[in-house]
Each structure stands twice: as C-alpha cells, then as structure tokens.
N, CA, C and O atoms as CSV, one atom per row, in Angstrom:
chain,resi,resn,atom,element,x,y,z
A,1,MET,N,N,20.817,137.617,134.668
A,1,MET,CA,C,19.877,138.477,134.563
A,1,MET,C,C,19.110,136.854,135.501
A,1,MET,O,O,19.154,135.629,135.384
A,2,PRO,N,N,18.294,138.182,136.647
A,2,PRO,CA,C,17.481,137.364,137.345
A,2,PRO,C,C,16.678,136.314,136.634
A,2,PRO,O,O,16.871,136.555,135.443
A,3,GLY,N,N,16.054,135.505,136.710
A,3,GLY,CA,C,14.907,134.944,135.725
A,3,GLY,C,C,14.638,133.451,136.752
A,3,GLY,O,O,15.177,133.047,137.782
A,4,PRO,N,N,13.809,133.052,136.096
A,4,PRO,CA,C,13.272,131.294,136.705
A,4,PRO,C,C,14.178,130.379,136.711
A,4,PRO,O,O,14.557,130.265,135.545
A,5,GLU,N,N,14.835,129.537,137.497
A,5,GLU,CA,C,15.541,129.034,137.809
A,5,GLU,C,C,15.968,128.137,136.477
A,5,GLU,O,O,14.939,127.637,136.023
A,6,ARG,N,N,17.075,127.779,135.735
A,6,ARG,CA,C,17.807,127.492,134.948
A,6,ARG,C,C,17.158,126.060,134.503
A,6,ARG,O,O,17.481,125.154,135.271
A,7,GLY,N,N,16.504,125.758,133.672
A,7,GLY,CA,C,16.191,124.722,132.582
A,7,GLY,C,C,14.479,125.036,133.073
A,7,GLY,O,O,13.677,124.294,132.506
A,8,HIS,N,N,13.914,125.987,133.994
A,8,HIS,CA,C,12.733,125.508,134.973
A,8,HIS,C,C,11.730,125.845,133.771
A,8,HIS,O,O,11.032,124.962,133.273
A,9,ARG,N,N,11.695,127.293,133.297
A,9,ARG,CA,C,10.696,127.520,132.069
A,9,ARG,C,C,11.051,128.346,130.991
A,9,ARG,O,O,10.123,128.901,130.402
A,10,GLY,N,N,12.206,128.543,130.608
A,10,GLY,CA,C,12.841,129.163,129.878
A,10,GLY,C,C,13.359,130.512,130.906
A,10,GLY,O,O,13.085,130.621,132.101
A,11,SER,N,N,14.162,131.462,130.094
A,11,SER,CA,C,14.721,132.606,130.138
A,11,SER,C,C,13.955,133.517,130.135
A,11,SER,O,O,12.981,133.268,129.424
A,12,GLN,N,N,13.926,134.464,130.595
A,12,GLN,CA,C,12.792,135.080,130.451
A,12,GLN,C,C,13.549,136.351,129.506
A,12,GLN,O,O,14.775,136.459,129.541
A,13,LYS,N,N,12.684,137.315,128.646
A,13,LYS,CA,C,12.798,138.346,128.170
A,13,LYS,C,C,13.538,139.690,128.933
A,13,LYS,O,O,13.771,139.670,130.141
A,14,PRO,N,N,13.920,141.015,127.948
A,14,PRO,CA,C,14.605,141.635,128.967
A,14,PRO,C,C,12.788,142.630,129.422
A,14,PRO,O,O,12.240,143.106,130.416
A,15,HIS,N,N,12.489,142.451,127.822
A,15,HIS,CA,C,11.353,143.065,128.552
A,15,HIS,C,C,10.383,142.559,129.600
A,15,HIS,O,O,9.243,142.975,129.810
A,16,ASP,N,N,10.851,141.862,130.045
A,16,ASP,CA,C,9.492,141.078,130.831
A,16,ASP,C,C,10.114,141.077,131.988
A,16,ASP,O,O,9.593,140.384,132.862
A,17,LEU,N,N,11.576,141.945,132.389
A,17,LEU,CA,C,12.191,142.240,133.578
A,17,LEU,C,C,11.953,143.828,134.061
A,17,LEU,O,O,12.265,144.487,135.053
A,18,GLY,N,N,11.523,143.976,133.318
A,18,GLY,CA,C,11.651,145.919,134.014
A,18,GLY,C,C,12.361,146.664,132.674
A,18,GLY,O,O,12.960,147.719,132.880
A,19,PHE,N,N,12.317,146.289,131.725
A,19,PHE,CA,C,13.257,147.099,130.434
A,19,PHE,C,C,13.474,148.243,130.663
A,19,PHE,O,O,14.419,148.986,130.930
A,20,GLY,N,N,11.481,148.286,130.375
A,20,GLY,CA,C,11.160,149.961,129.996
A,20,GLY,C,C,11.371,150.589,131.424
A,20,GLY,O,O,11.949,151.675,131.399
A,21,HIS,N,N,11.068,150.186,132.477
A,21,HIS,CA,C,12.050,150.996,133.557
A,21,HIS,C,C,12.816,151.743,133.865
A,21,HIS,O,O,12.742,152.896,134.291
A,22,SER,N,N,14.044,150.721,133.532
A,22,SER,CA,C,15.244,151.328,133.270
A,22,SER,C,C,15.205,152.289,132.247
A,22,SER,O,O,15.726,153.398,132.366
A,23,GLN,N,N,14.527,151.853,131.114
A,23,GLN,CA,C,14.416,153.026,130.200
A,23,GLN,C,C,13.563,154.753,130.350
A,23,GLN,O,O,13.815,155.811,129.773
A,24,ASP,N,N,12.506,154.392,131.386
A,24,ASP,CA,C,12.544,155.408,131.548
A,24,ASP,C,C,12.965,156.526,132.816
A,24,ASP,O,O,12.806,157.742,132.918
A,25,ALA,N,N,13.564,155.514,133.697
A,25,ALA,CA,C,14.262,156.277,134.625
A,25,ALA,C,C,15.539,156.955,134.154
A,25,ALA,O,O,15.890,158.127,134.291
A,26,LEU,N,N,16.058,156.079,133.652
A,26,LEU,CA,C,17.305,157.092,132.450
A,26,LEU,C,C,17.181,157.814,131.966
A,26,LEU,O,O,18.146,158.573,131.874
A,27,GLU,N,N,15.701,158.237,131.148
A,27,GLU,CA,C,15.651,159.181,130.449
A,27,GLU,C,C,15.662,160.682,131.641
A,27,GLU,O,O,16.370,161.643,131.943
A,28,LEU,N,N,13.997,159.867,132.081
A,28,LEU,CA,C,14.183,160.560,133.254
A,28,LEU,C,C,15.018,161.649,134.475
A,28,LEU,O,O,14.753,162.816,134.763
A,29,THR,N,N,15.839,160.953,134.884
A,29,THR,CA,C,16.674,161.320,135.656
A,29,THR,C,C,17.886,161.226,135.257
A,29,THR,O,O,18.520,160.846,136.242
A,30,GLY,N,N,18.623,161.358,134.331
A,30,GLY,CA,C,20.273,161.112,133.807
A,30,GLY,C,C,21.368,160.705,134.270
A,30,GLY,O,O,22.590,160.824,134.171
A,31,GLN,N,N,20.063,159.868,135.138
A,31,GLN,CA,C,22.005,159.095,136.413
A,31,GLN,C,C,21.796,158.140,135.683
A,31,GLN,O,O,20.816,157.538,135.244
A,32,GLU,N,N,23.429,158.059,135.580
A,32,GLU,CA,C,24.542,156.779,135.235
A,32,GLU,C,C,23.765,155.387,135.317
A,32,GLU,O,O,23.764,154.582,134.385
A,33,VAL,N,N,22.806,155.100,137.075
A,33,VAL,CA,C,22.739,153.985,137.490
A,33,VAL,C,C,21.974,153.237,136.964
A,33,VAL,O,O,22.273,152.100,136.599
A,34,TRP,N,N,20.326,154.020,136.786
A,34,TRP,CA,C,20.141,153.042,135.429
A,34,TRP,C,C,20.527,153.067,133.854
A,34,TRP,O,O,19.537,152.801,133.172
A,35,ARG,N,N,21.206,153.210,133.409
A,35,ARG,CA,C,22.019,152.441,132.595
A,35,ARG,C,C,22.515,150.651,132.702
A,35,ARG,O,O,22.625,149.819,131.801
A,36,ASN,N,N,22.722,150.539,134.110
A,36,ASN,CA,C,22.613,148.941,133.593
A,36,ASN,C,C,21.816,148.219,133.732
A,36,ASN,O,O,22.057,147.034,133.501
A,37,GLY,N,N,20.744,148.560,134.095
A,37,GLY,CA,C,19.221,148.027,133.020
A,37,GLY,C,C,19.209,147.598,131.520
A,37,GLY,O,O,18.640,146.640,130.998
A,38,LEU,N,N,20.198,148.822,130.828
A,38,LEU,CA,C,20.118,148.605,129.842
A,38,LEU,C,C,20.921,147.653,129.274
A,38,LEU,O,O,20.504,146.890,128.403
A,39,ASP,N,N,22.550,147.629,129.891
A,39,ASP,CA,C,23.364,146.874,129.536
A,39,ASP,C,C,22.829,145.972,129.413
A,39,ASP,O,O,22.544,145.421,128.349
A,40,LEU,N,N,22.536,145.572,130.694
A,40,LEU,CA,C,22.011,144.368,131.344
A,40,LEU,C,C,20.793,143.192,130.057
A,40,LEU,O,O,20.867,141.965,129.995
A,41,CYS,N,N,19.970,143.941,129.353
A,41,CYS,CA,C,19.251,143.885,128.499
A,41,CYS,C,C,19.927,143.288,127.130
A,41,CYS,O,O,19.788,142.185,126.602
A,42,VAL,N,N,20.908,144.713,126.657
A,42,VAL,CA,C,22.287,143.943,125.379
A,42,VAL,C,C,22.625,142.660,125.362
A,42,VAL,O,O,22.344,141.735,124.600
A,43,ALA,N,N,23.553,142.789,126.740
A,43,ALA,CA,C,23.808,141.824,127.388
A,43,ALA,C,C,23.045,140.281,126.914
A,43,ALA,O,O,23.555,139.244,126.489
A,44,TRP,N,N,21.695,140.629,127.180
A,44,TRP,CA,C,21.154,139.474,127.218
A,44,TRP,C,C,20.939,138.678,125.796
A,44,TRP,O,O,21.084,137.462,125.671
A,45,PHE,N,N,20.567,139.586,124.750
A,45,PHE,CA,C,20.528,139.333,123.651
A,45,PHE,C,C,21.566,138.597,122.604
A,45,PHE,O,O,21.307,137.901,121.622
A,46,LEU,N,N,23.219,139.117,123.329
A,46,LEU,CA,C,23.864,138.838,123.268
A,46,LEU,C,C,24.324,137.325,123.546
A,46,LEU,O,O,24.847,136.490,122.808
A,47,GLY,N,N,23.932,137.293,124.881
A,47,GLY,CA,C,24.428,135.864,125.330
A,47,GLY,C,C,24.556,135.634,126.277
A,47,GLY,O,O,24.782,134.500,126.698
A,48,SER,N,N,24.436,136.827,127.056
A,48,SER,CA,C,24.685,136.737,128.578
A,48,SER,C,C,22.838,136.429,129.462
A,48,SER,O,O,22.102,137.194,130.085
A,49,ASN,N,N,22.735,135.199,129.141
A,49,ASN,CA,C,21.107,134.496,129.664
A,49,ASN,C,C,21.726,133.286,129.355
A,49,ASN,O,O,22.499,132.865,128.494
A,50,ASP,N,N,20.824,132.634,130.859
A,50,ASP,CA,C,20.490,131.860,131.209
A,50,ASP,C,C,21.701,130.594,130.997
A,50,ASP,O,O,22.557,130.093,131.726
A,51,ALA,N,N,21.185,130.372,129.383
A,51,ALA,CA,C,22.294,129.080,128.127
A,51,ALA,C,C,23.419,129.209,127.962
A,51,ALA,O,O,24.326,128.389,127.818
A,52,GLY,N,N,23.374,131.093,127.989
A,52,GLY,CA,C,24.626,131.344,127.278
A,52,GLY,C,C,25.174,131.602,125.962
A,52,GLY,O,O,26.277,131.885,125.495
A,53,LEU,N,N,23.549,131.323,125.371
A,53,LEU,CA,C,22.999,131.544,123.714
A,53,LEU,C,C,23.220,132.786,122.913
A,53,LEU,O,O,23.986,133.367,123.682
A,54,PRO,N,N,23.071,133.610,121.871
A,54,PRO,CA,C,22.726,134.787,121.486
A,54,PRO,C,C,21.071,134.163,121.584
A,54,PRO,O,O,20.593,133.030,121.534
A,55,MET,N,N,20.673,135.128,121.700
A,55,MET,CA,C,19.213,135.514,121.165
A,55,MET,C,C,18.821,136.272,120.578
A,55,MET,O,O,17.631,136.584,120.623
A,56,TYR,N,N,20.283,137.221,119.299
A,56,TYR,CA,C,19.818,138.064,118.455
A,56,TYR,C,C,20.630,137.741,117.150
A,56,TYR,O,O,21.837,137.935,117.289
A,57,ASN,N,N,20.115,137.148,115.516
A,57,ASN,CA,C,20.757,136.686,114.633
A,57,ASN,C,C,20.926,138.210,113.665
A,57,ASN,O,O,20.183,138.917,112.984
A,58,PRO,N,N,22.342,138.196,114.075
A,58,PRO,CA,C,22.853,139.331,112.897
A,58,PRO,C,C,23.319,139.447,111.581
A,58,PRO,O,O,23.825,140.494,111.177
A,59,ALA,N,N,23.135,138.062,110.612
A,59,ALA,CA,C,23.036,138.011,109.893
A,59,ALA,C,C,21.054,137.882,108.988
A,59,ALA,O,O,20.695,137.483,107.881
A,60,SER,N,N,20.656,138.177,109.610
A,60,SER,CA,C,18.866,138.355,109.910
A,60,SER,C,C,18.403,139.644,110.041
A,60,SER,O,O,17.694,140.266,109.249
A,61,GLY,N,N,19.011,140.124,111.459
A,61,GLY,CA,C,18.749,141.413,112.007
A,61,GLY,C,C,17.639,140.962,112.616
A,61,GLY,O,O,16.708,141.768,112.597
A,62,GLY,N,N,17.387,139.696,113.275
A,62,GLY,CA,C,16.012,139.111,114.003
A,62,GLY,C,C,16.626,138.975,115.325
A,62,GLY,O,O,17.796,138.993,115.707
A,63,ALA,N,N,15.677,138.857,115.820
A,63,ALA,CA,C,15.632,138.097,117.610
A,63,ALA,C,C,14.914,136.602,117.447
A,63,ALA,O,O,13.992,136.307,116.687
A,64,PHE,N,N,15.581,135.794,118.344
A,64,PHE,CA,C,14.875,133.901,118.668
A,64,PHE,C,C,14.057,134.282,119.601
A,64,PHE,O,O,14.401,135.042,120.506
A,65,ASP,N,N,12.681,133.705,119.456
A,65,ASP,CA,C,11.494,133.821,119.825
A,65,ASP,C,C,11.742,132.989,121.450
A,65,ASP,O,O,10.736,132.928,122.156
A,66,GLY,N,N,12.655,132.560,121.837
A,66,GLY,CA,C,12.288,131.401,123.104
A,66,GLY,C,C,13.604,130.998,123.397
A,66,GLY,O,O,14.381,130.579,122.539
A,67,LEU,N,N,13.882,131.123,124.648
A,67,LEU,CA,C,15.205,130.551,125.400
A,67,LEU,C,C,14.755,129.142,126.219
A,67,LEU,O,O,14.395,129.497,127.342
A,68,HIS,N,N,14.661,127.934,126.102
A,68,HIS,CA,C,14.123,127.337,126.647
A,68,HIS,C,C,15.247,126.176,127.597
A,68,HIS,O,O,16.380,126.589,127.351
A,69,ALA,N,N,15.353,124.958,128.531
A,69,ALA,CA,C,16.151,124.156,128.952
A,69,ALA,C,C,16.825,123.385,127.591
A,69,ALA,O,O,17.973,122.955,127.707
A,70,ALA,N,N,15.975,123.182,126.070
A,70,ALA,CA,C,17.080,122.559,125.189
A,70,ALA,C,C,17.833,123.365,124.449
A,70,ALA,O,O,18.657,122.963,123.628
A,71,GLY,N,N,17.526,124.838,124.765
A,71,GLY,CA,C,18.154,125.068,123.516
A,71,GLY,C,C,17.012,126.446,123.107
A,71,GLY,O,O,15.990,126.776,123.709
A,72,VAL,N,N,17.709,127.127,121.724
A,72,VAL,CA,C,16.968,127.826,121.543
A,72,VAL,C,C,15.876,127.917,120.392
A,72,VAL,O,O,16.134,127.390,119.310
A,73,ASN,N,N,14.700,128.551,120.583
A,73,ASN,CA,C,14.022,128.290,120.474
A,73,ASN,C,C,13.914,129.749,118.338
A,73,ASN,O,O,13.393,130.841,118.108
A,74,ARG,N,N,14.821,128.642,117.390
A,74,ARG,CA,C,15.241,129.811,116.196
A,74,ARG,C,C,14.127,130.337,115.413
A,74,ARG,O,O,14.475,131.006,114.440
A,75,ASN,N,N,12.678,130.176,115.630
A,75,ASN,CA,C,11.648,131.360,115.405
A,75,ASN,C,C,12.081,132.792,115.342
A,75,ASN,O,O,11.909,133.269,116.464
A,76,GLU,N,N,12.474,133.510,114.680
A,76,GLU,CA,C,12.640,134.584,114.901
A,76,GLU,C,C,10.801,135.821,114.634
A,76,GLU,O,O,10.858,136.422,113.561
A,77,GLY,N,N,9.978,136.004,115.139
A,77,GLY,CA,C,9.330,136.663,115.157
A,77,GLY,C,C,9.007,138.145,115.283
A,77,GLY,O,O,9.929,138.790,115.782
A,78,ALA,N,N,7.906,138.854,114.948
A,78,ALA,CA,C,8.668,140.219,115.335
A,78,ALA,C,C,8.658,141.315,116.548
A,78,ALA,O,O,9.243,142.387,116.700
A,79,GLU,N,N,7.390,140.297,117.638
A,79,GLU,CA,C,7.563,141.250,119.169
A,79,GLU,C,C,9.861,140.809,119.007
A,79,GLU,O,O,10.872,141.481,118.806
A,80,SER,N,N,9.566,139.508,119.231
A,80,SER,CA,C,10.837,139.545,119.654
A,80,SER,C,C,11.919,140.611,118.736
A,80,SER,O,O,12.354,141.740,118.963
A,81,THR,N,N,12.022,140.053,118.087
A,81,THR,CA,C,12.836,141.594,116.692
A,81,THR,C,C,13.086,142.671,117.245
A,81,THR,O,O,14.136,143.079,117.743
A,82,LEU,N,N,11.498,143.413,117.094
A,82,LEU,CA,C,11.070,144.531,117.988
A,82,LEU,C,C,12.113,145.040,119.164
A,82,LEU,O,O,12.696,146.114,119.318
A,83,ALA,N,N,12.102,143.935,119.853
A,83,ALA,CA,C,12.279,143.747,121.565
A,83,ALA,C,C,14.029,144.010,121.325
A,83,ALA,O,O,14.658,144.673,122.150
A,84,ALA,N,N,14.622,143.475,120.244
A,84,ALA,CA,C,15.960,143.318,119.838
A,84,ALA,C,C,16.246,144.631,119.408
A,84,ALA,O,O,17.336,145.005,119.840
A,85,LEU,N,N,15.645,145.492,118.692
A,85,LEU,CA,C,15.629,146.364,117.725
A,85,LEU,C,C,15.913,147.328,118.955
A,85,LEU,O,O,16.920,147.741,119.531
A,86,THR,N,N,14.445,147.498,119.087
A,86,THR,CA,C,14.446,148.270,120.210
A,86,THR,C,C,15.338,148.779,121.161
A,86,THR,O,O,15.684,149.956,121.263
A,87,THR,N,N,15.865,147.373,122.188
A,87,THR,CA,C,16.946,147.523,122.882
A,87,THR,C,C,17.900,148.549,121.993
A,87,THR,O,O,17.963,149.763,122.187
A,88,PHE,N,N,18.590,147.852,121.032
A,88,PHE,CA,C,20.019,148.195,120.456
A,88,PHE,C,C,20.035,149.551,120.682
A,88,PHE,O,O,20.865,150.275,121.232
A,89,GLN,N,N,18.680,149.831,120.020
A,89,GLN,CA,C,18.753,151.662,119.544
A,89,GLN,C,C,18.552,152.072,120.260
A,89,GLN,O,O,19.083,153.177,120.150
A,90,LEU,N,N,17.906,152.001,121.431
A,90,LEU,CA,C,18.111,152.748,122.865
A,90,LEU,C,C,19.636,152.701,123.089
A,90,LEU,O,O,20.272,153.719,122.816
A,91,ALA,N,N,20.224,151.716,123.519
A,91,ALA,CA,C,21.364,151.664,123.990
A,91,ALA,C,C,22.623,152.561,123.037
A,91,ALA,O,O,23.603,152.959,123.667
A,92,ARG,N,N,22.560,152.776,121.895
A,92,ARG,CA,C,23.240,153.953,120.673
A,92,ARG,C,C,22.649,154.435,120.714
A,92,ARG,O,O,23.183,154.082,119.663
A,93,ARG,N,N,21.845,155.087,120.807
A,93,ARG,CA,C,21.124,156.656,121.068
A,93,ARG,C,C,21.604,157.171,122.646
A,93,ARG,O,O,21.770,158.361,122.912
A,94,ILE,N,N,21.809,155.982,123.706
A,94,ILE,CA,C,22.250,156.494,124.746
A,94,ILE,C,C,23.836,157.023,124.950
A,94,ILE,O,O,24.150,158.034,125.578
A,95,ALA,N,N,24.756,156.109,124.277
A,95,ALA,CA,C,25.475,155.502,123.989
A,95,ALA,C,C,26.365,157.731,123.514
A,95,ALA,O,O,27.169,158.444,124.114
A,96,ALA,N,N,25.563,157.897,122.219
A,96,ALA,CA,C,25.728,158.713,121.555
A,96,ALA,C,C,25.182,159.719,122.659
A,96,ALA,O,O,26.285,159.950,123.155
A,97,LEU,N,N,24.420,160.393,123.321
A,97,LEU,CA,C,24.284,161.069,123.785
A,97,LEU,C,C,25.567,161.521,124.797
A,97,LEU,O,O,26.175,162.591,124.773
A,98,ALA,N,N,25.791,160.318,125.724
A,98,ALA,CA,C,27.035,160.554,126.544
A,98,ALA,C,C,28.295,160.914,126.286
A,98,ALA,O,O,29.143,160.970,127.177
A,99,GLU,N,N,28.567,161.228,124.885
A,99,GLU,CA,C,29.650,161.250,124.133
A,99,GLU,C,C,29.404,162.776,123.674
A,99,GLU,O,O,30.188,163.378,122.941
A,100,LEU,N,N,28.479,163.202,124.081
A,100,LEU,CA,C,28.228,165.049,124.426
A,100,LEU,C,C,29.048,165.586,125.072
A,100,LEU,O,O,28.942,166.785,125.331
C-alpha cells in the first residue's frame, strides 16, 4: 500500500489512504475494480503493510494503534479497533453480496 518511506513516519492507516472513497464507489457503482481498495485495507490490517506485521489482534478483537520503523505500537485504542472492525465487516458484507 502506498505510504511514507519505510521507517520515515510510520505506515498510514487504511482510512487515511482513501478507504471510504473505495467503499463509496463500490456501493454506488457496483464495479468490482473498487473492491481492490477494500482488499488492500483488509490486507494492511493482516500484515501487508510497510513493516509486514499484523495490526489486528484476533485474540482480543482489537487493532494496534501505530506502525513505526521500530515496530508496532501495541496499544489497542478505540479508533484503530473500530477502523479494523469496520473494514472487516464491510469486506464480509461485500463478499456475501457477491455470492447472491
């Protein structure tokens, strides 16, 4: 996912990179090309980010607050957790609609 240089300022969260725009475009147009943005966001939380580290904690259901050159900030704040859960929920909804 595009973002700042590795180790520069940390990796940006999917919501900072236009997640909402991909979601809106997919819902408005139904064009599968917009699903790529959502898939990238899901992958980011699961470890496809600048550091290659998961940002979602399946044991707690929370998401970590920051990704920096030194690693993951393991705090699990509400904003990060809601961003992850919203991303995963939307991905499930889109997948279920595609099966219809």
